[in-house]
PDB file of N, CA, C and O in Angstrom, chain B, residues numbered from 101:
ATOM      1  N   MET B 101     143.628  83.602 119.801  1.00  0.00           N
ATOM      2  CA  MET B 101     143.019  82.487 120.494  1.00  0.00           C
ATOM      3  C   MET B 101     142.835  82.873 121.962  1.00  0.00           C
ATOM      4  O   MET B 101     143.752  83.401 122.591  1.00  0.00           O
ATOM      5  N   SER B 102     141.668  82.611 122.490  1.00  0.00           N
ATOM      6  CA  SER B 102     141.427  82.909 123.901  1.00  0.00           C
ATOM      7  C   SER B 102     140.959  81.651 124.607  1.00  0.00           C
ATOM      8  O   SER B 102     140.293  80.794 124.026  1.00  0.00           O
ATOM      9  N   VAL B 103     141.319  81.569 125.844  1.00  0.00           N
ATOM     10  CA  VAL B 103     140.941  80.412 126.653  1.00  0.00           C
ATOM     11  C   VAL B 103     140.113  80.929 127.815  1.00  0.00           C
ATOM     12  O   VAL B 103     140.539  81.820 128.551  1.00  0.00           O
ATOM     13  N   GLU B 104     138.932  80.364 127.970  1.00  0.00           N
ATOM     14  CA  GLU B 104     138.095  80.743 129.100  1.00  0.00           C
ATOM     15  C   GLU B 104     138.237  79.700 130.192  1.00  0.00           C
ATOM     16  O   GLU B 104     138.186  78.497 129.935  1.00  0.00           O
ATOM     17  N   THR B 105     138.413  80.169 131.389  1.00  0.00           N
ATOM     18  CA  THR B 105     138.502  79.253 132.526  1.00  0.00           C
ATOM     19  C   THR B 105     137.362  79.537 133.484  1.00  0.00           C
ATOM     20  O   THR B 105     136.883  80.665 133.598  1.00  0.00           O
ATOM     21  N   GLU B 106     136.953  78.517 134.149  1.00  0.00           N
ATOM     22  CA  GLU B 106     135.889  78.646 135.137  1.00  0.00           C
ATOM     23  C   GLU B 106     136.502  79.079 136.457  1.00  0.00           C
ATOM     24  O   GLU B 106     137.461  78.468 136.928  1.00  0.00           O
ATOM     25  N   GLN B 107     135.959  80.125 137.055  1.00  0.00           N
ATOM     26  CA  GLN B 107     136.472  80.594 138.333  1.00  0.00           C
ATOM     27  C   GLN B 107     135.800  79.844 139.478  1.00  0.00           C
ATOM     28  O   GLN B 107     134.603  79.560 139.446  1.00  0.00           O
ATOM     29  N   GLU B 108     136.596  79.538 140.473  1.00  0.00           N
ATOM     30  CA  GLU B 108     136.066  78.909 141.674  1.00  0.00           C
ATOM     31  C   GLU B 108     136.039  79.941 142.786  1.00  0.00           C
ATOM     32  O   GLU B 108     136.936  80.777 142.899  1.00  0.00           O
ATOM     33  N   ALA B 109     135.008  79.874 143.599  1.00  0.00           N
ATOM     34  CA  ALA B 109     134.906  80.780 144.746  1.00  0.00           C
ATOM     35  C   ALA B 109     135.094  79.971 146.020  1.00  0.00           C
ATOM     36  O   ALA B 109     134.531  78.886 146.170  1.00  0.00           O
ATOM     37  N   PHE B 110     135.878  80.501 146.920  1.00  0.00           N
ATOM     38  CA  PHE B 110     136.135  79.841 148.192  1.00  0.00           C
ATOM     39  C   PHE B 110     135.719  80.761 149.327  1.00  0.00           C
ATOM     40  O   PHE B 110     135.854  81.981 149.233  1.00  0.00           O
ATOM     41  N   THR B 111     135.218  80.173 150.389  1.00  0.00           N
ATOM     42  CA  THR B 111     134.897  80.965 151.575  1.00  0.00           C
ATOM     43  C   THR B 111     136.179  81.185 152.362  1.00  0.00           C
ATOM     44  O   THR B 111     137.163  80.469 152.174  1.00  0.00           O
ATOM     45  N   LEU B 112     136.165  82.166 153.233  1.00  0.00           N
ATOM     46  CA  LEU B 112     137.323  82.426 154.088  1.00  0.00           C
ATOM     47  C   LEU B 112     137.651  81.202 154.933  1.00  0.00           C
ATOM     48  O   LEU B 112     138.820  80.881 155.148  1.00  0.00           O
ATOM     49  N   GLU B 113     136.607  80.518 155.412  1.00  0.00           N
ATOM     50  CA  GLU B 113     136.809  79.317 156.226  1.00  0.00           C
ATOM     51  C   GLU B 113     137.552  78.240 155.442  1.00  0.00           C
ATOM     52  O   GLU B 113     138.442  77.582 155.982  1.00  0.00           O
ATOM     53  N   GLU B 114     137.193  78.056 154.172  1.00  0.00           N
ATOM     54  CA  GLU B 114     137.859  77.047 153.339  1.00  0.00           C
ATOM     55  C   GLU B 114     139.322  77.409 153.098  1.00  0.00           C
ATOM     56  O   GLU B 114     140.197  76.545 153.144  1.00  0.00           O
ATOM     57  N   ILE B 115     139.581  78.681 152.841  1.00  0.00           N
ATOM     58  CA  ILE B 115     140.958  79.122 152.600  1.00  0.00           C
ATOM     59  C   ILE B 115     141.800  78.944 153.854  1.00  0.00           C
ATOM     60  O   ILE B 115     142.923  78.443 153.786  1.00  0.00           O
ATOM     61  N   LEU B 116     141.261  79.351 154.999  1.00  0.00           N
ATOM     62  CA  LEU B 116     142.014  79.214 156.250  1.00  0.00           C
ATOM     63  C   LEU B 116     142.262  77.761 156.602  1.00  0.00           C
ATOM     64  O   LEU B 116     143.306  77.431 157.165  1.00  0.00           O
ATOM     65  N   ALA B 117     141.322  76.888 156.279  1.00  0.00           N
ATOM     66  CA  ALA B 117     141.494  75.464 156.570  1.00  0.00           C
ATOM     67  C   ALA B 117     142.658  74.891 155.785  1.00  0.00           C
ATOM     68  O   ALA B 117     143.400  74.054 156.300  1.00  0.00           O
ATOM     69  N   VAL B 118     142.830  75.327 154.545  1.00  0.00           N
ATOM     70  CA  VAL B 118     143.928  74.835 153.718  1.00  0.00           C
ATOM     71  C   VAL B 118     145.250  75.439 154.176  1.00  0.00           C
ATOM     72  O   VAL B 118     146.275  74.758 154.180  1.00  0.00           O
ATOM     73  N   VAL B 119     145.232  76.704 154.560  1.00  0.00           N
ATOM     74  CA  VAL B 119     146.438  77.396 154.967  1.00  0.00           C
ATOM     75  C   VAL B 119     146.924  76.927 156.336  1.00  0.00           C
ATOM     76  O   VAL B 119     148.126  76.912 156.598  1.00  0.00           O
ATOM     77  N   GLN B 120     146.001  76.547 157.200  1.00  0.00           N
ATOM     78  CA  GLN B 120     146.387  76.085 158.532  1.00  0.00           C
ATOM     79  C   GLN B 120     147.365  74.934 158.419  1.00  0.00           C
ATOM     80  O   GLN B 120     147.227  74.067 157.557  1.00  0.00           O
ATOM     81  N   SER B 121     148.337  74.934 159.282  1.00  0.00           N
ATOM     82  CA  SER B 121     149.309  73.844 159.252  1.00  0.00           C
ATOM     83  C   SER B 121     148.714  72.567 159.830  1.00  0.00           C
ATOM     84  O   SER B 121     149.211  71.467 159.587  1.00  0.00           O
ATOM     85  N   SER B 122     147.644  72.731 160.599  1.00  0.00           N
ATOM     86  CA  SER B 122     147.078  71.560 161.229  1.00  0.00           C
ATOM     87  C   SER B 122     145.556  71.667 161.322  1.00  0.00           C
ATOM     88  O   SER B 122     145.008  72.718 161.655  1.00  0.00           O
ATOM     89  N   ASN B 123     144.907  70.582 161.027  1.00  0.00           N
ATOM     90  CA  ASN B 123     143.458  70.471 161.138  1.00  0.00           C
ATOM     91  C   ASN B 123     143.157  69.306 162.059  1.00  0.00           C
ATOM     92  O   ASN B 123     143.961  68.384 162.196  1.00  0.00           O
ATOM     93  N   ARG B 124     141.989  69.354 162.692  1.00  0.00           N
ATOM     94  CA  ARG B 124     141.632  68.299 163.642  1.00  0.00           C
ATOM     95  C   ARG B 124     140.424  67.524 163.152  1.00  0.00           C
ATOM     96  O   ARG B 124     139.472  68.093 162.619  1.00  0.00           O
ATOM     97  N   LEU B 125     140.481  66.223 163.341  1.00  0.00           N
ATOM     98  CA  LEU B 125     139.354  65.343 163.065  1.00  0.00           C
ATOM     99  C   LEU B 125     138.577  65.209 164.372  1.00  0.00           C
ATOM    100  O   LEU B 125     139.114  64.749 165.380  1.00  0.00           O
ATOM    101  N   ILE B 126     137.315  65.614 164.345  1.00  0.00           N
ATOM    102  CA  ILE B 126     136.476  65.625 165.539  1.00  0.00           C
ATOM    103  C   ILE B 126     135.465  64.490 165.472  1.00  0.00           C
ATOM    104  O   ILE B 126     134.747  64.340 164.484  1.00  0.00           O
ATOM    105  N   LEU B 127     135.417  63.699 166.529  1.00  0.00           N
ATOM    106  CA  LEU B 127     134.419  62.638 166.676  1.00  0.00           C
ATOM    107  C   LEU B 127     133.329  63.166 167.594  1.00  0.00           C
ATOM    108  O   LEU B 127     133.609  63.636 168.697  1.00  0.00           O
ATOM    109  N   TRP B 128     132.075  63.087 167.131  1.00  0.00           N
ATOM    110  CA  TRP B 128     130.929  63.619 167.861  1.00  0.00           C
ATOM    111  C   TRP B 128     130.118  62.507 168.487  1.00  0.00           C
ATOM    112  O   TRP B 128     130.045  61.396 167.961  1.00  0.00           O
ATOM    113  N   ASN B 129     129.511  62.821 169.615  1.00  0.00           N
ATOM    114  CA  ASN B 129     128.605  61.890 170.275  1.00  0.00           C
ATOM    115  C   ASN B 129     127.325  61.777 169.448  1.00  0.00           C
ATOM    116  O   ASN B 129     126.860  62.762 168.874  1.00  0.00           O
ATOM    117  N   ASP B 130     126.770  60.586 169.394  1.00  0.00           N
ATOM    118  CA  ASP B 130     125.472  60.392 168.751  1.00  0.00           C
ATOM    119  C   ASP B 130     124.717  59.297 169.491  1.00  0.00           C
ATOM    120  O   ASP B 130     125.272  58.624 170.359  1.00  0.00           O
ATOM    121  N   GLU B 131     123.496  59.133 169.153  1.00  0.00           N
ATOM    122  CA  GLU B 131     122.653  58.137 169.822  1.00  0.00           C
ATOM    123  C   GLU B 131     122.583  56.829 169.027  1.00  0.00           C
ATOM    124  O   GLU B 131     121.772  55.955 169.336  1.00  0.00           O
ATOM    125  N   ILE B 132     123.422  56.698 168.016  1.00  0.00           N
ATOM    126  CA  ILE B 132     123.345  55.552 167.106  1.00  0.00           C
ATOM    127  C   ILE B 132     124.407  54.499 167.404  1.00  0.00           C
ATOM    128  O   ILE B 132     124.101  53.310 167.495  1.00  0.00           O
ATOM    129  N   ASN B 133     125.644  54.937 167.553  1.00  0.00           N
ATOM    130  CA  ASN B 133     126.767  54.007 167.660  1.00  0.00           C
ATOM    131  C   ASN B 133     127.020  53.562 169.100  1.00  0.00           C
ATOM    132  O   ASN B 133     126.919  54.342 170.047  1.00  0.00           O
ATOM    133  N   THR B 134     127.351  52.288 169.223  1.00  0.00           N
ATOM    134  CA  THR B 134     127.661  51.730 170.540  1.00  0.00           C
ATOM    135  C   THR B 134     129.116  52.035 170.900  1.00  0.00           C
ATOM    136  O   THR B 134     129.935  52.346 170.036  1.00  0.00           O
ATOM    137  N   PHE B 135     129.412  51.937 172.187  1.00  0.00           N
ATOM    138  CA  PHE B 135     130.792  52.115 172.640  1.00  0.00           C
ATOM    139  C   PHE B 135     131.708  51.129 171.920  1.00  0.00           C
ATOM    140  O   PHE B 135     132.780  51.509 171.447  1.00  0.00           O
ATOM    141  N   ASP B 136     131.294  49.876 171.834  1.00  0.00           N
ATOM    142  CA  ASP B 136     132.123  48.853 171.190  1.00  0.00           C
ATOM    143  C   ASP B 136     132.436  49.200 169.749  1.00  0.00           C
ATOM    144  O   ASP B 136     133.570  49.039 169.299  1.00  0.00           O
ATOM    145  N   HIS B 137     131.428  49.680 169.016  1.00  0.00           N
ATOM    146  CA  HIS B 137     131.646  50.030 167.609  1.00  0.00           C
ATOM    147  C   HIS B 137     132.636  51.189 167.485  1.00  0.00           C
ATOM    148  O   HIS B 137     133.547  51.144 166.658  1.00  0.00           O
ATOM    149  N   VAL B 138     132.459  52.219 168.303  1.00  0.00           N
ATOM    150  CA  VAL B 138     133.368  53.372 168.266  1.00  0.00           C
ATOM    151  C   VAL B 138     134.785  52.928 168.612  1.00  0.00           C
ATOM    152  O   VAL B 138     135.737  53.290 167.921  1.00  0.00           O
ATOM    153  N   ILE B 139     134.924  52.155 169.666  1.00  0.00           N
ATOM    154  CA  ILE B 139     136.247  51.664 170.092  1.00  0.00           C
ATOM    155  C   ILE B 139     136.897  50.840 168.989  1.00  0.00           C
ATOM    156  O   ILE B 139     138.073  51.033 168.683  1.00  0.00           O
ATOM    157  N   ASN B 140     136.145  49.926 168.393  1.00  0.00           N
ATOM    158  CA  ASN B 140     136.684  49.086 167.318  1.00  0.00           C
ATOM    159  C   ASN B 140     137.119  49.916 166.117  1.00  0.00           C
ATOM    160  O   ASN B 140     138.160  49.636 165.523  1.00  0.00           O
ATOM    161  N   CYS B 141     136.338  50.935 165.747  1.00  0.00           N
ATOM    162  CA  CYS B 141     136.705  51.794 164.617  1.00  0.00           C
ATOM    163  C   CYS B 141     137.981  52.581 164.906  1.00  0.00           C
ATOM    164  O   CYS B 141     138.841  52.707 164.034  1.00  0.00           O
ATOM    165  N   LEU B 142     138.109  53.110 166.122  1.00  0.00           N
ATOM    166  CA  LEU B 142     139.308  53.857 166.486  1.00  0.00           C
ATOM    167  C   LEU B 142     140.550  52.968 166.468  1.00  0.00           C
ATOM    168  O   LEU B 142     141.627  53.400 166.058  1.00  0.00           O
ATOM    169  N   MET B 143     140.393  51.738 166.911  1.00  0.00           N
ATOM    170  CA  MET B 143     141.519  50.799 166.909  1.00  0.00           C
ATOM    171  C   MET B 143     141.869  50.385 165.481  1.00  0.00           C
ATOM    172  O   MET B 143     143.043  50.341 165.115  1.00  0.00           O
ATOM    173  N   LYS B 144     140.860  50.084 164.685  1.00  0.00           N
ATOM    174  CA  LYS B 144     141.062  49.579 163.318  1.00  0.00           C
ATOM    175  C   LYS B 144     141.631  50.644 162.381  1.00  0.00           C
ATOM    176  O   LYS B 144     142.580  50.377 161.644  1.00  0.00           O
ATOM    177  N   HIS B 145     141.060  51.846 162.405  1.00  0.00           N
ATOM    178  CA  HIS B 145     141.425  52.854 161.416  1.00  0.00           C
ATOM    179  C   HIS B 145     142.452  53.871 161.887  1.00  0.00           C
ATOM    180  O   HIS B 145     143.175  54.436 161.066  1.00  0.00           O
ATOM    181  N   LEU B 146     142.535  54.117 163.192  1.00  0.00           N
ATOM    182  CA  LEU B 146     143.471  55.116 163.707  1.00  0.00           C
ATOM    183  C   LEU B 146     144.574  54.497 164.561  1.00  0.00           C
ATOM    184  O   LEU B 146     145.404  55.213 165.121  1.00  0.00           O
ATOM    185  N   GLN B 147     144.584  53.184 164.657  1.00  0.00           N
ATOM    186  CA  GLN B 147     145.611  52.424 165.366  1.00  0.00           C
ATOM    187  C   GLN B 147     145.767  52.820 166.828  1.00  0.00           C
ATOM    188  O   GLN B 147     146.872  52.793 167.370  1.00  0.00           O
ATOM    189  N   TYR B 148     144.647  53.190 167.472  1.00  0.00           N
ATOM    190  CA  TYR B 148     144.684  53.417 168.912  1.00  0.00           C
ATOM    191  C   TYR B 148     144.677  52.084 169.630  1.00  0.00           C
ATOM    192  O   TYR B 148     144.134  51.099 169.130  1.00  0.00           O
ATOM    193  N   SER B 149     145.288  52.059 170.811  1.00  0.00           N
ATOM    194  CA  SER B 149     145.198  50.857 171.641  1.00  0.00           C
ATOM    195  C   SER B 149     143.771  50.778 172.183  1.00  0.00           C
ATOM    196  O   SER B 149     143.024  51.754 172.118  1.00  0.00           O
ATOM    197  N   GLU B 150     143.402  49.634 172.709  1.00  0.00           N
ATOM    198  CA  GLU B 150     142.055  49.477 173.251  1.00  0.00           C
ATOM    199  C   GLU B 150     141.813  50.476 174.389  1.00  0.00           C
ATOM    200  O   GLU B 150     140.739  51.072 174.479  1.00  0.00           O
ATOM    201  N   GLU B 151     142.802  50.653 175.243  1.00  0.00           N
ATOM    202  CA  GLU B 151     142.669  51.578 176.373  1.00  0.00           C
ATOM    203  C   GLU B 151     142.489  53.026 175.885  1.00  0.00           C
ATOM    204  O   GLU B 151     141.638  53.757 176.392  1.00  0.00           O
ATOM    205  N   GLN B 152     143.296  53.426 174.901  1.00  0.00           N
ATOM    206  CA  GLN B 152     143.174  54.779 174.356  1.00  0.00           C
ATOM    207  C   GLN B 152     141.802  54.986 173.715  1.00  0.00           C
ATOM    208  O   GLN B 152     141.162  56.018 173.922  1.00  0.00           O
ATOM    209  N   ALA B 153     141.357  54.005 172.941  1.00  0.00           N
ATOM    210  CA  ALA B 153     140.067  54.096 172.263  1.00  0.00           C
ATOM    211  C   ALA B 153     138.914  54.186 173.268  1.00  0.00           C
ATOM    212  O   ALA B 153     137.951  54.923 173.053  1.00  0.00           O
ATOM    213  N   GLU B 154     139.020  53.438 174.356  1.00  0.00           N
ATOM    214  CA  GLU B 154     137.998  53.508 175.416  1.00  0.00           C
ATOM    215  C   GLU B 154     137.962  54.896 176.044  1.00  0.00           C
ATOM    216  O   GLU B 154     136.886  55.445 176.281  1.00  0.00           O
ATOM    217  N   GLN B 155     139.131  55.461 176.312  1.00  0.00           N
ATOM    218  CA  GLN B 155     139.192  56.799 176.906  1.00  0.00           C
ATOM    219  C   GLN B 155     138.561  57.836 175.975  1.00  0.00           C
ATOM    220  O   GLN B 155     137.839  58.722 176.433  1.00  0.00           O
ATOM    221  N   ILE B 156     138.827  57.731 174.691  1.00  0.00           N
ATOM    222  CA  ILE B 156     138.241  58.651 173.720  1.00  0.00           C
ATOM    223  C   ILE B 156     136.728  58.479 173.676  1.00  0.00           C
ATOM    224  O   ILE B 156     135.993  59.466 173.659  1.00  0.00           O
ATOM    225  N   ALA B 157     136.255  57.232 173.658  1.00  0.00           N
ATOM    226  CA  ALA B 157     134.815  56.968 173.624  1.00  0.00           C
ATOM    227  C   ALA B 157     134.114  57.584 174.829  1.00  0.00           C
ATOM    228  O   ALA B 157     133.034  58.157 174.691  1.00  0.00           O
ATOM    229  N   TRP B 158     134.720  57.469 176.006  1.00  0.00           N
ATOM    230  CA  TRP B 158     134.122  58.061 177.208  1.00  0.00           C
ATOM    231  C   TRP B 158     134.136  59.581 177.144  1.00  0.00           C
ATOM    232  O   TRP B 158     133.178  60.232 177.563  1.00  0.00           O
ATOM    233  N   LYS B 159     135.216  60.146 176.623  1.00  0.00           N
ATOM    234  CA  LYS B 159     135.285  61.606 176.495  1.00  0.00           C
ATOM    235  C   LYS B 159     134.206  62.107 175.538  1.00  0.00           C
ATOM    236  O   LYS B 159     133.547  63.109 175.818  1.00  0.00           O
ATOM    237  N   VAL B 160     134.023  61.424 174.422  1.00  0.00           N
ATOM    238  CA  VAL B 160     132.977  61.788 173.466  1.00  0.00           C
ATOM    239  C   VAL B 160     131.613  61.692 174.136  1.00  0.00           C
ATOM    240  O   VAL B 160     130.761  62.563 173.962  1.00  0.00           O
ATOM    241  N   HIS B 161     131.415  60.634 174.898  1.00  0.00           N
ATOM    242  CA  HIS B 161     130.134  60.413 175.575  1.00  0.00           C
ATOM    243  C   HIS B 161     129.830  61.504 176.606  1.00  0.00           C
ATOM    244  O   HIS B 161     128.695  61.972 176.705  1.00  0.00           O
ATOM    245  N   THR B 162     130.841  61.901 177.367  1.00  0.00           N
ATOM    246  CA  THR B 162     130.603  62.867 178.448  1.00  0.00           C
ATOM    247  C   THR B 162     130.700  64.324 177.997  1.00  0.00           C
ATOM    248  O   THR B 162     129.988  65.178 178.526  1.00  0.00           O
ATOM    249  N   LYS B 163     131.572  64.624 177.025  1.00  0.00           N
ATOM    250  CA  LYS B 163     131.772  66.016 176.604  1.00  0.00           C
ATOM    251  C   LYS B 163     131.087  66.346 175.281  1.00  0.00           C
ATOM    252  O   LYS B 163     130.988  67.516 174.911  1.00  0.00           O
ATOM    253  N   GLY B 164     130.616  65.326 174.567  1.00  0.00           N
ATOM    254  CA  GLY B 164     129.916  65.570 173.308  1.00  0.00           C
ATOM    255  C   GLY B 164     130.774  65.465 172.066  1.00  0.00           C
ATOM    256  O   GLY B 164     130.269  65.223 170.970  1.00  0.00           O
ATOM    257  N   LYS B 165     132.095  65.649 172.240  1.00  0.00           N
ATOM    258  CA  LYS B 165     133.003  65.543 171.096  1.00  0.00           C
ATOM    259  C   LYS B 165     134.426  65.381 171.597  1.00  0.00           C
ATOM    260  O   LYS B 165     134.728  65.618 172.767  1.00  0.00           O
ATOM    261  N   CYS B 166     135.304  64.964 170.667  1.00  0.00           N
ATOM    262  CA  CYS B 166     136.721  64.815 171.006  1.00  0.00           C
ATOM    263  C   CYS B 166     137.541  64.858 169.724  1.00  0.00           C
ATOM    264  O   CYS B 166     137.175  64.244 168.722  1.00  0.00           O
ATOM    265  N   ALA B 167     138.648  65.584 169.762  1.00  0.00           N
ATOM    266  CA  ALA B 167     139.584  65.570 168.635  1.00  0.00           C
ATOM    267  C   ALA B 167     140.335  64.235 168.679  1.00  0.00           C
ATOM    268  O   ALA B 167     140.950  63.898 169.691  1.00  0.00           O
ATOM    269  N   VAL B 168     140.283  63.485 167.589  1.00  0.00           N
ATOM    270  CA  VAL B 168     140.896  62.151 167.578  1.00  0.00           C
ATOM    271  C   VAL B 168     142.150  62.072 166.717  1.00  0.00           C
ATOM    272  O   VAL B 168     142.899  61.098 166.790  1.00  0.00           O
ATOM    273  N   LEU B 169     142.380  63.113 165.891  1.00  0.00           N
ATOM    274  CA  LEU B 169     143.545  63.084 165.008  1.00  0.00           C
ATOM    275  C   LEU B 169     143.827  64.508 164.550  1.00  0.00           C
ATOM    276  O   LEU B 169     142.914  65.327 164.445  1.00  0.00           O
ATOM    277  N   GLU B 170     145.090  64.796 164.279  1.00  0.00           N
ATOM    278  CA  GLU B 170     145.479  66.117 163.816  1.00  0.00           C
ATOM    279  C   GLU B 170     146.445  65.966 162.656  1.00  0.00           C
ATOM    280  O   GLU B 170     147.320  65.101 162.677  1.00  0.00           O
ATOM    281  N   GLY B 171     146.285  66.813 161.641  1.00  0.00           N
ATOM    282  CA  GLY B 171     147.166  66.752 160.483  1.00  0.00           C
ATOM    283  C   GLY B 171     146.694  67.663 159.376  1.00  0.00           C
ATOM    284  O   GLY B 171     145.952  68.615 159.613  1.00  0.00           O
ATOM    285  N   SER B 172     147.130  67.365 158.162  1.00  0.00           N
ATOM    286  CA  SER B 172     146.759  68.193 157.011  1.00  0.00           C
ATOM    287  C   SER B 172     145.276  68.030 156.694  1.00  0.00           C
ATOM    288  O   SER B 172     144.654  67.036 157.068  1.00  0.00           O
ATOM    289  N   LEU B 173     144.725  69.013 156.004  1.00  0.00           N
ATOM    290  CA  LEU B 173     143.321  68.948 155.620  1.00  0.00           C
ATOM    291  C   LEU B 173     143.044  67.721 154.767  1.00  0.00           C
ATOM    292  O   LEU B 173     142.036  67.041 154.964  1.00  0.00           O
ATOM    293  N   THR B 174     143.914  67.438 153.838  1.00  0.00           N
ATOM    294  CA  THR B 174     143.737  66.277 152.955  1.00  0.00           C
ATOM    295  C   THR B 174     143.706  64.981 153.755  1.00  0.00           C
ATOM    296  O   THR B 174     142.841  64.132 153.540  1.00  0.00           O
ATOM    297  N   GLU B 175     144.638  64.835 154.663  1.00  0.00           N
ATOM    298  CA  GLU B 175     144.710  63.634 155.498  1.00  0.00           C
ATOM    299  C   GLU B 175     143.464  63.506 156.375  1.00  0.00           C
ATOM    300  O   GLU B 175     142.906  62.418 156.510  1.00  0.00           O
ATOM    301  N   MET B 176     143.032  64.618 156.968  1.00  0.00           N
ATOM    302  CA  MET B 176     141.854  64.576 157.841  1.00  0.00           C
ATOM    303  C   MET B 176     140.588  64.248 157.048  1.00  0.00           C
ATOM    304  O   MET B 176     139.696  63.569 157.558  1.00  0.00           O
ATOM    305  N   GLU B 177     140.506  64.720 155.821  1.00  0.00           N
ATOM    306  CA  GLU B 177     139.344  64.408 154.980  1.00  0.00           C
ATOM    307  C   GLU B 177     139.300  62.925 154.637  1.00  0.00           C
ATOM    308  O   GLU B 177     138.223  62.332 154.578  1.00  0.00           O
ATOM    309  N   VAL B 178     140.453  62.328 154.414  1.00  0.00           N
ATOM    310  CA  VAL B 178     140.504  60.881 154.131  1.00  0.00           C
ATOM    311  C   VAL B 178     139.967  60.103 155.329  1.00  0.00           C
ATOM    312  O   VAL B 178     139.120  59.223 155.175  1.00  0.00           O
ATOM    313  N   TYR B 179     140.461  60.429 156.521  1.00  0.00           N
ATOM    314  CA  TYR B 179     140.010  59.724 157.721  1.00  0.00           C
ATOM    315  C   TYR B 179     138.557  60.036 158.052  1.00  0.00           C
ATOM    316  O   TYR B 179     137.838  59.175 158.560  1.00  0.00           O
ATOM    317  N   ARG B 180     138.120  61.263 157.767  1.00  0.00           N
ATOM    318  CA  ARG B 180     136.711  61.610 157.988  1.00  0.00           C
ATOM    319  C   ARG B 180     135.809  60.713 157.151  1.00  0.00           C
ATOM    320  O   ARG B 180     134.800  60.199 157.635  1.00  0.00           O
ATOM    321  N   LYS B 181     136.180  60.534 155.902  1.00  0.00           N
ATOM    322  CA  LYS B 181     135.376  59.690 155.008  1.00  0.00           C
ATOM    323  C   LYS B 181     135.384  58.234 155.460  1.00  0.00           C
ATOM    324  O   LYS B 181     134.358  57.557 155.392  1.00  0.00           O
ATOM    325  N   ILE B 182     136.519  57.755 155.914  1.00  0.00           N
ATOM    326  CA  ILE B 182     136.615  56.374 156.393  1.00  0.00           C
ATOM    327  C   ILE B 182     135.713  56.171 157.604  1.00  0.00           C
ATOM    328  O   ILE B 182     134.919  55.231 157.640  1.00  0.00           O
ATOM    329  N   LEU B 183     135.832  57.053 158.595  1.00  0.00           N
ATOM    330  CA  LEU B 183     135.017  56.898 159.809  1.00  0.00           C
ATOM    331  C   LEU B 183     133.539  57.141 159.528  1.00  0.00           C
ATOM    332  O   LEU B 183     132.681  56.497 160.130  1.00  0.00           O
ATOM    333  N   LYS B 184     133.240  58.053 158.630  1.00  0.00           N
ATOM    334  CA  LYS B 184     131.849  58.292 158.252  1.00  0.00           C
ATOM    335  C   LYS B 184     131.259  57.053 157.583  1.00  0.00           C
ATOM    336  O   LYS B 184     130.089  56.736 157.796  1.00  0.00           O
ATOM    337  N   SER B 185     132.056  56.348 156.777  1.00  0.00           N
ATOM    338  CA  SER B 185     131.575  55.124 156.125  1.00  0.00           C
ATOM    339  C   SER B 185     131.261  54.032 157.144  1.00  0.00           C
ATOM    340  O   SER B 185     130.505  53.104 156.857  1.00  0.00           O
ATOM    341  N   GLU B 186     131.846  54.149 158.335  1.00  0.00           N
ATOM    342  CA  GLU B 186     131.576  53.208 159.423  1.00  0.00           C
ATOM    343  C   GLU B 186     130.353  53.647 160.238  1.00  0.00           C
ATOM    344  O   GLU B 186     129.944  52.962 161.176  1.00  0.00           O
ATOM    345  N   GLY B 187     129.773  54.800 159.868  1.00  0.00           N
ATOM    346  CA  GLY B 187     128.589  55.279 160.557  1.00  0.00           C
ATOM    347  C   GLY B 187     128.851  56.264 161.694  1.00  0.00           C
ATOM    348  O   GLY B 187     127.923  56.688 162.384  1.00  0.00           O
ATOM    349  N   LEU B 188     130.131  56.627 161.886  1.00  0.00           N
ATOM    350  CA  LEU B 188     130.459  57.571 162.952  1.00  0.00           C
ATOM    351  C   LEU B 188     130.180  58.996 162.503  1.00  0.00           C
ATOM    352  O   LEU B 188     130.203  59.296 161.309  1.00  0.00           O
ATOM    353  N   THR B 189     129.917  59.868 163.461  1.00  0.00           N
ATOM    354  CA  THR B 189     129.672  61.275 163.178  1.00  0.00           C
ATOM    355  C   THR B 189     130.978  62.024 163.397  1.00  0.00           C
ATOM    356  O   THR B 189     131.448  62.147 164.529  1.00  0.00           O
ATOM    357  N   VAL B 190     131.563  62.525 162.312  1.00  0.00           N
ATOM    358  CA  VAL B 190     132.874  63.166 162.364  1.00  0.00           C
ATOM    359  C   VAL B 190     132.871  64.435 161.522  1.00  0.00           C
ATOM    360  O   VAL B 190     132.082  64.584 160.588  1.00  0.00           O
ATOM    361  N   SER B 191     133.773  65.343 161.878  1.00  0.00           N
ATOM    362  CA  SER B 191     133.960  66.566 161.098  1.00  0.00           C
ATOM    363  C   SER B 191     135.423  66.976 161.189  1.00  0.00           C
ATOM    364  O   SER B 191     136.181  66.453 162.006  1.00  0.00           O
ATOM    365  N   VAL B 192     135.807  67.922 160.333  1.00  0.00           N
ATOM    366  CA  VAL B 192     137.170  68.443 160.347  1.00  0.00           C
ATOM    367  C   VAL B 192     137.102  69.913 160.729  1.00  0.00           C
ATOM    368  O   VAL B 192     136.318  70.676 160.164  1.00  0.00           O
ATOM    369  N   GLU B 193     137.929  70.304 161.692  1.00  0.00           N
ATOM    370  CA  GLU B 193     138.020  71.717 162.115  1.00  0.00           C
ATOM    371  C   GLU B 193     139.428  72.205 161.929  1.00  0.00           C
ATOM    372  O   GLU B 193     139.724  73.364 162.223  1.00  0.00           O
TER     373      GLU B 193
END
């Protein structure tokens, strides 16, 4: 009896992302979302205070991006999907 399994191929970037002890959730500047919406999402989903969320929103606005959370790849992917569902532009590095 033989069992055939399907092989998966991973890029070096994908392997390193899993092996890394820490990944960052990056919030990107865009021309769609208002400051209020970004601030409200950061407070609602990441439990930032209003002042912290405002500081992050300004940093994103002036620098183009900001790391908003750090943790495991799995955890960052969950938060990426949540913030993306709110219309924010986010990625995991």
